[in-house]
GUGUTI-298106 format. One line per 10 residues: number of its first residue (from 1); their letters; for each residue x, y, z of C-alpha. Coordinates in Angstrom, 2 decimals. Layout:
// residues N
NUM = A = X,Y,Z; ...
***
This chain:
// residues 58
1 = MRNGVVLMDS = -6.20,33.08,15.38; -7.95,29.55,17.03; -5.65,26.61,17.58; -6.55,23.69,15.85; -7.02,21.28,18.88; -9.54,18.83,18.19; -10.55,16.00,20.96; -11.63,12.85,19.79; -14.03,11.33,22.63; -14.24,8.01,20.60
11 = GGRYIDSGVI = -11.47,5.48,20.09; -10.92,4.26,17.02; -11.57,0.65,15.70; -9.41,-2.78,16.48; -9.46,-5.47,14.66; -8.69,-8.27,17.83; -6.53,-11.10,17.12; -5.31,-13.18,20.38; -2.10,-11.90,20.39; -2.45,-9.08,18.07
21 = QISLTNAIII = -4.25,-6.04,17.64; -4.23,-3.69,14.73; -6.22,-0.66,13.75; -8.42,-0.93,10.43; -7.06,1.68,9.11; -3.16,0.78,9.76; -4.86,-2.92,8.23; -6.16,-1.17,5.15; -3.22,0.30,4.25; -1.32,-2.55,4.92
31 = VAMIVVFALA = -3.69,-4.60,3.05; -3.18,-1.80,0.12; 0.48,-1.70,0.30; 0.40,-5.13,-0.40; -1.89,-4.87,-3.12; 0.86,-2.53,-5.41; 2.97,-4.49,-4.25; 2.30,-8.04,-5.59; 0.74,-5.18,-9.16; 4.99,-4.51,-9.24
41 = ILLPFPGRGR = 5.73,-7.88,-9.15; 3.26,-9.12,-11.85; 2.60,-6.73,-14.21; 5.02,-6.11,-16.82; 7.37,-2.90,-17.33; 6.50,-0.55,-19.70; 8.06,-0.94,-23.20; 10.00,-4.01,-21.81; 7.80,-5.93,-25.01; 9.69,-4.34,-27.86
51 = RGGRGGDS = 13.44,-4.66,-28.62; 15.35,-1.69,-29.75; 18.53,-2.62,-32.24; 21.22,-1.50,-30.45; 22.85,-4.94,-30.36; 20.65,-7.00,-28.94; 20.09,-10.97,-29.63; 18.03,-9.85,-31.97
***
């Protein structure tokens, strides 16, 4: 059985902005999470436009 060791000589790509240093992969993941969060806030829940007849204010 072979070991699954992979040596990576080159470092990752980093975004350096003075005090803050973050890897490009982490920055992409953070931006994607913010986009998903914003969409969850802005998009309506499924079935929200339909009102049932169960004791509502209709």
